[in-house]
C-alpha positions in Angstrom: -188.6 140.0 66.4 -188.5 138.9 63.0 -188.0 142.4 61.1 -189.3 141.1 58.0 -192.4 139.8 59.3 -192.9 143.6 61.6 -191.9 145.7 58.4 -195.1 143.5 56.9 -197.1 143.6 59.6 -197.1 147.9 59.9 -197.1 148.7 56.3 -201.0 148.8 56.4 -200.0 151.7 58.8 -197.8 153.3 57.4 -199.9 155.9 55.9 -202.3 158.5 57.1 -202.4 156.2 60.6 -198.7 156.9 61.0 -199.0 160.0 60.4 -202.0 160.9 62.8 -201.0 158.6 65.8 -196.7 158.3 65.3 -196.4 160.7 68.6 -198.7 158.6 71.0 -196.8 155.9 72.9 -198.7 153.7 75.1 -195.9 151.6 75.8 -194.0 148.7 75.4 -196.0 145.8 73.5 -198.7 148.5 71.9 -197.2 150.4 69.7 -198.7 149.9 66.6 -198.4 152.9 65.9 -194.6 153.0 65.2 -192.5 150.4 63.1 -190.0 149.1 65.3 -187.4 148.5 62.9 -185.6 151.3 63.6 -182.6 148.4 65.0 -182.4 146.7 61.7 -182.6 150.1 59.2 -180.0 151.5 61.7 -177.5 148.3 60.4 -178.9 149.2 56.9 -180.2 145.1 57.6 -183.6 147.3 56.0 -182.2 150.4 54.3 -184.2 153.4 54.0 -184.2 152.7 50.2 -186.0 148.9 50.6 -187.9 150.3 53.7 -189.0 153.3 51.3 -189.9 151.0 48.5 -191.5 148.5 50.3 -194.0 151.8 51.6 -194.5 153.0 47.9 -196.4 149.7 47.4 -198.5 149.9 49.4 -199.4 153.8 50.5 -198.6 156.9 47.8 -195.9 159.3 48.4 -198.5 161.7 49.9 -200.3 159.7 51.9 -196.7 157.7 53.1 -194.5 161.4 53.1 -194.9 162.1 57.6 -193.3 158.0 57.1 -190.8 158.7 54.3 -189.5 162.0 56.1 -189.2 159.9 59.0 -186.7 157.4 57.3 -184.8 159.9 56.0 -184.3 162.0 58.8 -181.6 158.8 59.6 -180.0 159.8 56.4 -180.4 163.7 57.1 -178.1 162.9 60.1 -175.5 161.4 58.5 -174.9 163.3 56.0 -174.9 166.8 58.2 -172.3 165.2 60.3 -169.8 163.7 57.1 -169.9 167.6 56.4 -169.6 168.5 59.8 -166.8 165.7 61.0 -165.1 167.9 63.7 -168.4 167.7 66.0 -167.7 164.3 66.8 -164.4 164.7 67.6 -165.7 168.0 70.0 -168.4 165.6 71.3 -165.6 162.8 72.7 -163.9 165.7 74.1 -166.8 167.7 75.8 -167.8 164.0 77.1 -164.6 163.2 78.0 -164.5 166.6 80.2 -167.9 165.8 81.7 -167.1 162.3 82.6 -163.8 162.9 84.2 -165.7 165.2 86.8 -168.1 162.4 87.3 -167.8 161.2 90.9 -170.2 159.5 94.0 -171.2 162.7 94.9 -173.1 163.4 91.4 -176.1 161.5 92.8 -179.0 163.1 90.3 -176.8 161.2 86.9 -176.1 158.1 89.0 -180.0 158.3 90.4 -181.0 158.6 86.8 -179.3 155.9 85.2 -180.2 153.3 87.5 -183.8 154.2 87.4 -183.6 155.7 90.6 -184.6 159.3 90.1 -188.1 159.2 91.7 -189.7 161.0 88.8 -191.6 158.1 87.3 -191.7 158.4 83.8 -188.2 159.1 84.0 -187.5 155.5 86.0 -189.8 153.6 83.7 -188.0 154.7 80.1 -184.0 153.8 81.6 -185.8 150.3 82.4 -186.8 150.0 79.2 -183.8 151.6 77.7 -181.7 149.2 79.7 -184.2 146.3 79.5 -184.8 146.0 75.5 -182.3 148.5 74.1 -185.6 150.9 72.9 -187.4 153.8 73.6 -190.3 155.7 71.6 -188.7 158.6 69.6 -191.3 160.9 71.2 -190.4 159.7 74.6 -186.7 160.2 73.4 -187.2 163.7 73.1 -188.9 163.6 76.2 -186.4 162.3 78.3 -183.5 164.3 76.9 -185.6 167.6 77.8 -186.0 166.9 81.6 -182.3 165.4 81.8 -181.1 168.6 80.4 -183.2 171.5 80.9 -184.7 170.5 84.2 -182.2 167.5 85.8 -179.3 170.2 84.8 -177.4 167.6 83.9 -174.6 167.4 80.7 -175.8 167.0 77.5 -172.8 164.7 76.3 -173.5 162.5 79.1 -177.0 161.6 78.2 -175.8 161.1 74.7 -173.3 158.6 75.2 -176.0 157.0 77.6 -178.5 156.5 75.0 -175.7 155.6 72.3 -174.2 152.9 74.8 -177.4 151.0 75.3 -179.7 151.4 72.1 -179.8 149.2 69.4 -180.5 151.9 66.9 -178.3 154.3 68.2 -175.4 155.7 65.6 -173.1 158.6 66.6 -174.8 160.6 63.8 -178.1 160.6 65.1 -177.8 160.6 68.5 -175.3 163.0 69.3 -177.1 165.6 66.7 -180.8 164.6 67.8 -179.4 165.4 71.6 -177.6 168.5 70.5 -180.9 169.3 68.8 -182.8 169.1 72.5 -180.1 171.1 74.2 -180.6 173.6 71.5 -176.9 173.9 70.0 -178.3 172.1 66.0 -181.1 174.5 65.3 -179.6 178.2 66.6 -182.6 179.4 68.8 -184.6 176.9 68.9 -184.6 174.0 72.1 -187.1 170.8 73.3 -189.0 171.6 76.3 -191.0 169.0 77.5 -194.0 169.2 79.7 -195.7 168.1 81.7 -199.2 168.2 79.4 -197.6 167.0 76.8 -196.2 164.2 78.1 -199.7 163.0 79.7 -201.2 163.3 76.4 -198.7 161.5 74.0 -198.6 159.0 76.5 -202.0 158.8 77.0 -202.4 159.2 80.3 -199.8 156.8 81.1 -197.6 158.9 82.9 -198.9 162.4 84.5 -195.9 164.1 85.6 -195.7 166.0 88.6 -192.7 167.8 88.9 -191.7 171.6 87.9 -190.3 171.7 84.3 -187.9 174.0 83.3 -189.6 176.6 81.6 -186.4 178.1 79.3 -183.4 176.6 78.6 -179.7 175.6 80.3 -176.7 177.6 78.9 -175.1 175.6 76.6 -172.9 178.2 75.6 -170.2 176.2 76.5 -170.7 173.1 73.9 -169.0 173.9 70.4 -171.3 175.5 67.9 -172.0 174.1 64.2 -169.2 174.8 61.8 -169.7 175.8 58.3 -170.7 172.8 56.5 -167.6 171.2 54.4 -168.1 170.5 50.2 -168.8 166.6 50.0 -166.0 165.3 48.6 -166.2 162.3 45.7 -164.7 159.6 46.9 -161.3 157.8 44.7 -162.2 155.5 41.6 -161.7 151.8 42.7 -157.6 151.2 42.0 -157.0 148.5 39.8 -156.7 144.8 41.6 -156.1 141.8 40.9 -157.9 140.4 43.9 -160.4 142.1 45.2 -161.7 141.5 49.1 -164.8 142.9 50.1 -164.7 143.9 53.9 -168.6 144.5 55.6 -169.4 146.7 58.7 -172.1 146.5 60.8 -172.6 150.1 59.6 -174.0 149.0 56.3 -175.3 145.1 56.1 -176.8 146.0 52.7 -173.5 146.6 51.4 -173.7 142.4 50.6 -176.2 143.7 47.2 -174.2 146.4 46.3 -170.5 146.3 46.7 -168.2 146.5 44.2 -168.9 144.2 40.9 -169.7 140.6 43.0 -168.4 138.7 40.1 -165.1 139.8 40.4 -165.1 139.5 44.7 -162.8 136.9 45.6 -163.3 137.1 48.7 -166.1 138.3 51.8 -165.9 138.7 55.4 -167.4 140.5 58.4 -165.6 143.1 60.9 -167.0 144.5 64.1 -164.0 146.0 66.1 -164.7 144.3 69.8 -162.3 146.9 71.4 -163.6 149.9 69.5 -167.2 149.1 70.9 -165.4 148.2 74.2 -164.0 151.8 74.2 -167.4 153.4 74.0 -168.9 151.0 76.3 -171.3 150.2 73.7 -174.1 147.1 75.9 -173.0 143.7 75.7 -176.6 143.7 74.9 -176.3 145.6 71.6 -173.3 144.0 70.5 -174.6 140.7 70.4 -177.4 141.7 68.5 -175.2 143.4 65.9 -172.6 140.6 65.6 -176.1 138.6 65.6 -177.3 140.6 62.4 -173.9 140.7 60.8 -173.4 136.8 61.4 -177.3 136.2 59.6 -176.2 138.8 56.7 -173.3 136.9 55.8 -174.8 133.4 56.1 -171.8 131.4 54.2 -170.9 134.3 52.3 -168.0 134.7 54.8 -166.4 134.8 58.3 -167.0 137.5 60.8 -164.0 138.7 62.8 -164.1 141.0 66.0 -160.1 141.6 66.0 -158.1 143.7 63.3 -155.6 141.4 63.2 -158.0 139.2 62.3 -159.0 140.6 59.7 -155.4 141.7 57.9 -154.5 137.6 58.2 -157.7 137.0 56.4 -156.9 139.2 53.4 -153.4 138.3 53.2 -154.6 134.3 53.1 -156.8 135.6 50.4 -153.9 137.0 48.8 -156.4 140.4 48.1 -154.6 143.6 46.7 -157.7 146.1 47.7 -160.2 145.5 50.0 -163.4 147.5 49.5 -165.8 148.5 52.3 -168.7 150.1 52.3 -168.5 154.0 53.7 -169.0 153.9 57.5 -170.6 157.4 58.1 -169.1 159.6 61.3 -168.5 157.9 63.8 -165.9 155.1 66.2 -165.1 154.2 62.3 -163.4 157.2 62.0 -160.4 155.9 64.5 -160.6 152.4 63.0 -159.9 153.2 59.3 -156.6 154.9 59.6 -155.6 151.7 62.0 -156.8 149.5 59.2 -155.0 151.2 56.8 -151.8 151.2 58.9 -152.6 147.1 59.4 -152.7 146.4 55.8 -150.2 148.4 54.0 -147.1 146.6 55.0 -148.3 143.9 53.3 -149.5 145.8 49.6 -152.7 145.4 50.4 -155.3 149.1 49.9 -158.5 150.3 51.2 -160.9 151.8 49.1 -164.7 153.0 49.4 -167.4 152.9 48.1 -171.0 155.1 49.2 -174.2 154.0 48.1 -176.1 155.9 45.9 -179.0 157.1 47.9 -176.1 158.6 50.2 -174.7 160.4 47.5 -177.9 161.9 46.4 -178.9 163.6 49.8 -175.4 164.3 51.7 -175.4 167.0 49.3 -178.4 168.7 50.6 -177.2 167.7 53.6 -176.5 171.6 54.5 -178.7 173.0 56.6 -182.1 171.8 58.0 -184.2 168.8 57.5 -186.9 171.0 55.3 -184.7 172.0 53.0 -182.7 168.1 53.1 -186.6 167.2 52.5 -187.1 168.8 48.7 -184.4 166.4 47.9 -187.1 163.4 48.3 -188.6 163.7 45.3 -185.9 162.5 43.0 -185.0 159.8 45.0 -188.4 158.4 45.1 -188.4 158.4 41.5 -184.9 157.0 41.0 -186.8 154.2 43.3 -189.9 153.6 41.6 -187.8 153.5 38.1 
């Protein structure tokens, strides 16, 4: 799918039609009620601010309020996790523990991920996820709820399954959404799917004949939310003789705003293959993101998948500062220190910049989304200047 063409096709429906119909999932090939752009928004091929600016060319902020909110949820999740970075490490530890307990006897887990659960809607959604890397947002909520509360499978294993296969999966929105369904994100609030809700919003595509959970599972063994850290400003860009830009697939828009492009001596992309392998990311997801990065860089520079290649490129370009867009909390937590350590012996310093969109919103990701969304009008004003 051409994301720009899909964007233009969806624009007439991004206002009141979206607000009225967005929760309906009639199935693949019939989803005119949602944009389907999330894989490209996740990589910031189409960044949040550009998407909203385009919407405002066709609808008023009031008409498109629900769509704008949904776009800003991704920023909310990233800001929320940025201010509580220990939750990502806690998730990885709990995931490792749950994975260590998986054996061939865990037939329920293996049946679900093979689309052999015997629950029609779950198996259809699993096949769609594995085949396409996409699920409608409402289907994701139903799926997570059945996984956690009805089938009583560890939420971490479900979050991991999604993260490995979703084209738009990212550590913040994926992990925190699963925590929300489980009842960990908002105190006292869980999401319990029901047969009636699934039948209604799948347009009777499914009519599940199973006994749904009527009470949430006990997740007291999972880590609770720590207090929010203050958002720290990034250090100023150090003095340099030769500046390089390293673009990662968390933010391909950085090619348009990172540093003063007139002073950039060399540009490259980096998609760390080893990290993707360590997290079990599906080959289809890796291929999609590598293609998007290659298309974004075009003739601007090479794309590397190995850290040693990046270091050699920076040396060959005689760089003394390498500038990156600040990566969100997630897989780059480990990659950044490794990159810094590899560059240091060659006298190359790693520096970061934060886009104004993130700098504006992250301080507001302190509690729930409804407090966060109070910052949206000021962002829209800046977009319309």
